[in-house]
C-alpha positions as CSV (number, residue, x, y, z in Angstrom):
1,X,80.0,104.5,98.8
2,X,78.8,105.2,94.9
3,X,78.3,109.0,95.7
4,X,81.8,109.1,97.4
5,X,83.5,107.3,94.5
6,X,81.7,109.5,92.0
7,X,83.0,112.8,93.7
8,X,86.4,111.1,93.9
9,X,86.2,110.7,89.9
10,X,85.0,113.9,89.2
11,X,87.5,116.2,91.3
12,X,90.6,113.9,90.0
13,X,89.4,114.5,86.5
14,X,89.6,118.2,87.0
15,X,92.5,118.2,89.0
16,X,94.6,118.1,85.5
17,X,93.4,121.7,85.0
18,X,94.2,123.2,88.3
19,X,97.0,125.1,86.5
20,X,94.5,127.8,85.4
21,X,94.4,130.8,87.4
22,X,92.2,130.3,90.7
23,X,90.6,133.1,92.6
24,X,92.7,134.9,94.7
25,X,90.0,137.0,96.5
26,X,86.5,136.2,97.5
27,X,83.8,138.7,98.5
28,X,80.9,138.5,100.7
29,X,78.1,140.2,102.2
30,X,78.4,141.2,106.1
31,X,75.7,140.1,108.1
32,X,75.5,140.5,112.1
33,X,75.9,136.4,112.0
34,X,79.4,137.0,111.0
35,X,79.7,139.9,112.9
36,X,78.8,138.0,116.3
37,X,80.9,134.9,115.0
38,X,84.1,136.6,114.6
39,X,84.0,138.8,118.0
40,X,83.5,135.4,119.8
41,X,86.8,135.3,121.8
42,X,86.7,131.2,122.7
43,X,86.5,128.1,120.5
44,X,84.1,127.8,118.3
45,X,83.9,124.3,116.0
46,X,84.4,124.9,112.4
47,X,80.9,125.2,110.5
48,X,79.4,122.8,109.0
49,X,79.9,122.7,105.3
50,X,77.0,124.2,103.3
51,X,75.7,123.6,99.8
52,X,74.4,126.8,99.2
53,X,77.0,129.2,97.3
54,X,77.4,132.0,100.0
55,X,80.4,133.1,98.1
56,X,80.9,132.9,94.3
57,X,84.2,131.5,92.6
58,X,84.7,132.6,89.4
59,X,87.6,129.7,88.7
60,X,85.0,126.6,87.2
61,X,86.5,123.9,89.2
62,X,85.9,125.8,92.7
63,X,82.1,126.3,91.9
64,X,81.4,122.7,92.5
65,X,83.3,122.1,95.8
66,X,82.2,122.8,99.2
67,X,84.1,124.7,101.6
68,X,84.1,125.4,105.3
69,X,84.0,128.7,107.2
70,X,86.1,128.7,110.7
71,X,87.8,130.6,113.3
72,X,91.6,130.0,114.3
73,X,91.9,132.5,117.4
74,X,90.7,135.8,116.0
75,X,91.4,135.2,112.6
76,X,88.5,133.7,110.2
77,X,89.0,131.8,107.0
78,X,87.3,129.6,104.3
79,X,89.2,126.5,103.3
80,X,88.1,124.4,100.3
81,X,87.4,120.8,100.4
82,X,89.9,118.4,98.7
83,X,92.7,121.3,98.6
84,X,95.0,123.2,100.3
85,X,93.2,126.3,99.4
86,X,93.2,128.9,102.2
87,X,91.3,132.3,102.2
88,X,91.8,134.8,105.2
89,X,89.4,137.5,106.3
90,X,90.8,140.7,105.8
91,X,88.0,143.3,106.9
92,X,86.1,141.9,109.6
93,X,84.2,144.9,110.1
94,X,83.0,146.3,106.4
95,X,79.8,145.7,104.9
96,X,81.2,143.5,102.4
97,X,83.8,141.1,103.9
98,X,87.2,140.4,101.6
99,X,88.7,136.9,101.8
100,X,92.3,136.8,100.3
101,X,94.1,133.5,99.5
102,X,96.9,133.1,101.8
103,X,98.4,129.6,101.0
104,X,100.7,128.4,98.0
105,X,99.9,124.7,97.5
106,X,99.0,123.0,94.6
107,X,95.7,120.9,94.1
108,X,96.6,117.2,94.7
109,X,93.0,115.9,95.3
110,X,94.6,113.6,98.1
111,X,92.4,114.8,101.0
112,X,89.0,115.0,99.7
113,X,86.4,115.0,102.8
114,X,89.3,115.4,105.0
115,X,88.6,116.6,108.7
116,X,89.5,120.2,109.2
117,X,90.0,121.1,112.9
118,X,92.1,123.7,114.8
119,X,94.0,123.9,118.1
120,X,95.5,127.4,119.4
121,X,96.5,128.9,116.4
122,X,97.6,126.0,114.4
123,X,95.4,124.7,111.4
124,X,94.8,120.9,110.8
125,X,93.3,118.6,108.6
126,X,93.3,114.8,108.8
127,X,92.5,111.9,106.3
128,X,90.5,111.9,103.4
129,X,90.3,110.1,100.1
130,X,92.5,110.5,97.1
131,X,93.8,108.4,93.9
132,X,90.9,105.6,94.7
133,X,92.1,105.3,98.1
134,X,91.6,106.8,101.8
135,X,94.4,107.9,103.9
136,X,95.1,108.9,107.6
137,X,97.4,111.2,106.9
138,X,97.6,114.1,109.7
139,X,98.6,117.5,108.0
140,X,99.3,121.1,109.4
141,X,99.5,124.1,107.6
142,X,103.0,125.8,107.9
143,X,102.4,129.7,107.8
144,X,105.6,130.5,106.9
145,X,105.9,128.4,103.6
146,X,102.3,128.7,102.9
147,X,102.0,124.9,102.5
148,X,100.4,121.9,104.4
149,X,103.2,119.9,106.2
150,X,102.7,115.9,106.8
151,X,102.7,115.4,110.7
152,X,104.0,112.1,111.6
153,X,101.4,109.5,113.6
154,X,102.2,106.2,115.2
155,X,99.6,104.6,112.6
156,X,97.4,105.0,109.8
157,X,93.5,105.2,111.3
158,X,90.8,106.3,108.3
159,X,87.9,108.3,108.7
160,X,84.0,107.2,108.8
161,X,81.9,108.0,105.9
162,X,78.2,107.6,105.4
163,X,76.4,108.1,102.2
164,X,73.4,110.1,103.1
165,X,75.8,113.0,105.0
166,X,78.1,113.0,102.0
167,X,81.1,113.9,104.2
168,X,83.2,112.1,106.5
169,X,84.1,115.3,108.7
170,X,80.8,115.2,109.8
171,X,81.5,112.1,112.1
172,X,84.8,112.9,113.7
173,X,85.3,115.5,116.4
174,X,88.2,117.2,117.9
175,X,88.3,118.7,121.5
176,X,90.6,121.3,121.6
177,X,90.7,121.5,125.8
178,X,92.3,117.7,125.7
179,X,93.6,117.5,122.1
180,X,91.9,114.4,121.5
181,X,90.6,113.5,118.2
182,X,87.7,111.1,118.0
183,X,86.3,108.9,115.2
184,X,83.6,106.6,115.8
185,X,84.4,103.6,113.2
186,X,86.7,103.3,109.7
187,X,85.6,103.3,106.4
188,X,88.7,101.8,104.3
189,X,88.7,102.3,100.8
190,X,91.3,101.1,98.5
191,X,89.4,100.5,95.1
192,X,92.6,100.8,93.2
193,X,93.7,97.5,94.4
194,X,90.4,95.4,94.7
195,X,86.5,96.0,95.3
196,X,85.4,94.9,98.6
197,X,82.2,94.8,100.0
198,X,80.8,97.3,102.5
199,X,81.2,95.3,105.5
200,X,84.9,94.4,104.6
201,X,85.5,98.4,104.2
202,X,84.2,99.1,107.7
203,X,86.1,98.6,111.2
204,X,83.5,99.5,114.2
205,X,86.0,100.1,116.4
206,X,86.1,103.7,118.4
207,X,89.8,105.4,118.0
208,X,91.3,108.4,119.8
209,X,94.3,110.4,118.9
210,X,96.2,112.5,121.1
211,X,97.6,115.5,119.0
212,X,100.1,116.0,121.9
213,X,101.5,112.7,121.4
214,X,100.5,112.0,118.0
215,X,99.2,108.3,119.0
216,X,96.4,106.5,118.4
217,X,94.4,104.4,121.3
218,X,91.7,102.0,120.6
219,X,89.0,102.8,122.9
220,X,86.5,99.6,122.2
221,X,83.9,98.5,119.9
222,X,81.3,101.0,118.3
223,X,78.3,100.2,120.2
224,X,76.0,98.7,117.8
225,X,73.0,101.2,118.6
226,X,75.2,104.2,118.0
227,X,76.7,102.8,114.9
228,X,73.2,102.0,113.5
229,X,72.3,105.5,114.4
230,X,75.1,107.1,112.5
231,X,74.3,105.1,109.2
232,X,70.6,106.5,109.3
233,X,71.1,109.9,110.8
234,X,70.9,113.2,108.0
235,X,71.6,115.4,110.7
236,X,74.9,116.3,112.8
237,X,76.1,119.5,114.4
238,X,79.5,119.5,116.4
239,X,79.6,120.9,119.5
240,X,82.0,121.8,122.6
241,X,81.7,118.8,124.3
242,X,80.9,116.3,121.3
243,X,78.0,116.5,118.8
244,X,74.2,116.5,118.3
245,X,72.8,114.2,116.0
246,X,69.1,114.1,115.0
247,X,67.0,111.0,114.2
248,X,63.7,109.6,114.5
249,X,61.9,112.8,116.0
250,X,64.8,112.6,118.8
251,X,68.1,114.7,119.7
252,X,71.2,113.0,120.7
253,X,73.8,114.5,122.7
254,X,77.4,112.4,122.1
255,X,79.9,113.1,124.7
256,X,83.0,111.4,123.6
257,X,85.3,112.2,126.4
258,X,82.7,110.3,128.8
259,X,81.5,107.7,126.7
260,X,78.0,109.1,127.5
261,X,75.1,109.5,125.1
262,X,71.9,111.3,126.1
263,X,68.8,112.1,124.5
264,X,65.6,114.4,124.4
265,X,62.5,112.8,123.4
266,X,60.9,116.0,122.5
267,X,59.8,116.3,119.0
268,X,59.5,119.8,118.6
269,X,63.1,120.3,119.4
270,X,64.1,117.6,116.8
271,X,61.9,119.4,114.2
272,X,63.5,122.7,114.8
273,X,66.9,121.7,114.3
274,X,66.2,119.5,111.3
275,X,64.5,122.6,109.8
276,X,68.5,123.9,109.8
277,X,69.5,122.3,106.5
278,X,72.3,122.4,103.8
279,X,71.6,125.7,102.7
280,X,72.1,127.2,106.2
281,X,75.6,127.9,107.8
282,X,75.6,126.9,111.6
283,X,77.5,126.9,114.5
284,X,76.8,125.7,118.2
285,X,78.0,127.9,121.3
286,X,76.8,127.6,124.9
287,X,73.8,125.6,124.7
288,X,72.5,127.6,121.5
289,X,72.6,127.0,117.8
290,X,73.2,129.9,115.7
291,X,72.3,129.6,112.0
292,X,72.2,132.2,108.7
293,X,69.8,131.3,106.0
294,X,71.7,131.8,102.5
295,X,68.5,132.2,100.6
296,X,66.6,134.6,102.7
297,X,69.8,136.0,104.6
298,X,67.6,135.3,107.8
299,X,69.8,135.1,111.2
300,X,68.2,133.1,113.9
301,X,69.1,130.9,116.8
302,X,67.5,127.6,118.6
303,X,68.3,127.3,122.6
304,X,69.4,123.7,123.4
305,X,68.6,122.9,127.0
306,X,71.3,120.1,128.1
307,X,69.5,119.8,131.2
308,X,66.4,118.3,129.3
309,X,68.6,115.4,127.9
310,X,68.4,111.9,129.5
311,X,70.8,109.3,129.7
312,X,70.5,106.8,126.9
313,X,70.4,102.9,127.3
314,X,73.6,103.1,125.2
315,X,76.9,104.4,124.6
316,X,79.5,105.4,122.0
317,X,81.4,102.3,122.5
318,X,81.7,99.3,124.5
319,X,84.6,99.2,126.5
320,X,87.4,96.5,126.5
321,X,87.6,93.9,129.5
322,X,91.0,95.4,130.3
323,X,93.4,94.5,132.7
324,X,92.5,97.4,135.5
325,X,88.4,96.9,135.2
326,X,89.0,92.9,135.4
327,X,91.1,93.1,138.9
328,X,88.6,95.5,140.3
329,X,85.8,93.5,139.8
330,X,88.0,90.1,140.7
331,X,89.0,91.9,144.3
332,X,85.4,92.7,145.1
333,X,84.0,89.2,144.5
334,X,87.0,87.1,145.2
335,X,89.2,89.4,147.4
336,X,92.0,86.1,148.1
337,X,92.3,85.2,144.5
338,X,95.4,85.6,142.6
339,X,96.5,85.6,139.5
340,X,94.6,84.9,135.6
341,X,95.2,80.9,135.7
342,X,93.8,81.0,139.1
343,X,90.6,82.7,137.9
344,X,90.2,80.6,134.8
345,X,90.6,77.5,137.1
346,X,87.7,79.0,139.3
347,X,85.8,79.8,136.4
348,X,86.0,76.0,134.8
349,X,85.0,74.7,138.0
350,X,82.2,76.4,138.7
351,X,80.9,75.6,135.3
352,X,81.7,72.0,136.0
353,X,79.9,72.1,139.4
354,X,76.7,73.7,137.7
355,X,76.7,70.9,134.7
356,X,76.8,68.3,137.8
357,X,74.7,70.1,140.1
358,X,77.3,70.5,142.7
359,X,76.6,73.3,145.3
360,X,78.7,76.2,144.9
361,X,81.3,77.1,147.0
362,X,80.6,79.8,149.7
363,X,84.0,81.6,149.0
364,X,83.2,82.3,145.1
365,X,79.2,82.1,145.6
366,X,78.0,85.4,144.0
367,X,75.8,87.5,146.2
368,X,72.6,89.4,144.3
369,X,70.8,91.5,146.7
370,X,66.9,90.8,147.0
371,X,66.0,93.4,144.1
372,X,68.8,91.6,142.0
373,X,67.1,88.2,142.6
374,X,63.4,89.5,141.9
375,X,64.3,90.8,138.3
376,X,66.7,87.5,137.6
377,X,63.6,85.3,138.8
378,X,61.3,87.1,136.4
379,X,63.8,87.0,133.5
380,X,64.4,83.4,134.0
381,X,60.9,82.3,134.1
382,X,60.1,84.4,130.9
383,X,63.4,83.0,129.3
384,X,62.8,79.6,129.9
385,X,59.6,80.1,128.1
386,X,61.6,81.5,125.2
387,X,59.9,85.0,125.8
388,X,61.5,88.4,126.3
389,X,60.8,90.6,129.8
390,X,59.3,94.0,128.8
391,X,60.2,97.1,130.3
392,X,57.0,97.6,132.0
393,X,57.2,94.1,133.7
394,X,60.6,94.9,134.8
395,X,59.4,98.3,136.3
396,X,56.5,96.4,138.0
397,X,58.9,94.0,139.6
398,X,61.5,96.7,140.4
399,X,58.6,98.9,142.2
400,X,59.1,102.0,140.0
401,X,56.1,101.6,137.5
402,X,54.7,105.0,139.0
403,X,57.8,106.8,139.0
404,X,59.1,109.2,136.4
405,X,61.0,107.8,133.0
406,X,63.9,109.6,133.7
407,X,64.2,107.5,137.2
408,X,63.0,104.4,135.7
409,X,65.8,104.3,133.3
410,X,68.8,104.9,135.9
411,X,67.2,102.1,138.1
412,X,66.8,99.7,135.4
413,X,70.3,100.4,134.3
414,X,71.7,100.2,137.8
415,X,70.2,97.0,138.6
416,X,71.2,95.3,135.2
417,X,75.0,96.9,135.5
418,X,75.2,95.4,139.0
419,X,74.1,92.2,138.0
420,X,76.1,91.7,134.7
421,X,79.5,93.1,136.6
422,X,79.0,90.1,139.4
423,X,78.2,87.3,136.9
424,X,81.2,89.0,134.4
425,X,83.9,87.3,136.4
426,X,82.9,83.8,135.2
427,X,83.7,84.3,131.5
428,X,87.0,85.5,129.8
429,X,85.3,88.5,127.8
430,X,82.5,90.5,127.7
431,X,79.6,88.3,128.4
432,X,76.4,89.7,129.7
433,X,74.1,87.6,132.0
434,X,71.3,90.1,131.1
435,X,70.9,90.5,127.4
436,X,68.9,92.8,125.4
437,X,66.9,93.0,121.9
438,X,65.1,95.5,120.1
439,X,61.3,95.2,120.9
440,X,59.4,93.8,117.7
441,X,56.4,96.2,118.7
442,X,58.3,99.3,119.0
443,X,62.1,99.3,117.9
444,X,62.6,102.4,120.2
445,X,62.7,100.2,123.2
446,X,64.6,97.0,124.4
447,X,63.4,93.5,125.9
448,X,64.9,91.7,128.0
449,X,66.2,87.6,128.2
450,X,68.7,85.7,129.8
451,X,71.0,83.7,127.2
452,X,70.1,79.8,127.1
453,X,73.6,78.8,127.9
454,X,73.5,80.7,131.3
455,X,69.9,79.5,132.0
456,X,71.0,76.2,133.9
457,X,74.3,77.9,136.0
458,X,71.6,81.1,136.9
459,X,69.2,78.4,138.3
460,X,71.8,76.9,140.6
461,X,73.0,80.0,142.0
462,X,69.7,81.4,142.8
463,X,68.9,78.1,144.5
464,X,72.1,78.1,146.3
465,X,71.3,81.8,147.6
466,X,67.6,80.6,148.8
């Protein structure tokens, strides 16, 4: 956060001298990288902002500002961070590219680190920082007036920010097909009013903005493992389906629309991607990453085979226990139950019966299959000894110890999901029977256990079924 506030202070100080002449034109040596990019007819996400100066601003206060290259339709642009400055390419086929300024805006420094995106032929940015606070304002470039207009949305949601990336835009993603914009959490800054701690400034909820209706929807709690990943990664790239993230010798594929995270554990792929650093211009297209080295002017690419990614054991967000999901589970397990009050009454009676060792009524008894019961007996025995159960032990009990890693993950996930769904009706929330924690021996893996509060009830359930 100190890095961000330092940047904010510097840009606010320079704002007072933006009455000087600002560059009206930039030139840039052409490259096959730009030629290929400009020729592409489909959507390409805005290029990641580079620290290397591909263009040479003369105006001194632009020399320290980062900027983004991006396409809108067949047009190619440059946009400067923290401003409305917009430059459009005039001569895409020449050996020297010329970008001419097309906006007529003043610099207000209210949208530092805003997220830039395009839809059809419209150019937008959202959020950013200015005057010691963050905002959730949505802005659209008005081609006729050459100004940025504020677009009304139903509520103010702030963009995420992490220090090691140095920009909030990299963690936000827009899907032009569905017109959905996603943020994995909020970072709220209001230093002009009060000084708050890091925890007070972060809202760990995933939100989705519908560009069509201009409304935000809260999707659920940011999964703690995904949040931890975002706090530590130094490499993020937007793709056509979400993001690629490198961390700890793995590459993660984030799919916001389906709430799925996949991983590739091949360290050579992670190493290849992490070498594409802030000296490069880079974009993703059709399972390939294209990049241009600003220092050597070398144009190259890396293939990313998405078929080699396997589903990770965590998601983007943890779904809220909504009305629809609740009733689907309820119908399967109770079939005759009706109404939330009746469910709460049954839940209370089950817990009381468990405490008094009264047999569970057949009408509400949970039916675990044999595989689930074998796993639960293992977890129960270990948990009563205050121990956790390793993946190796679970694989053995499930009969998959000799199977490939991908199949092992799928079987474990399916069995535990089934167990937790069958148990979850007892709780008015997102309580899980089978819990997990990071292994102390190897943080890459989880170990599993039964929560102490549920041990006695589980023992009775298993005894009643035997």
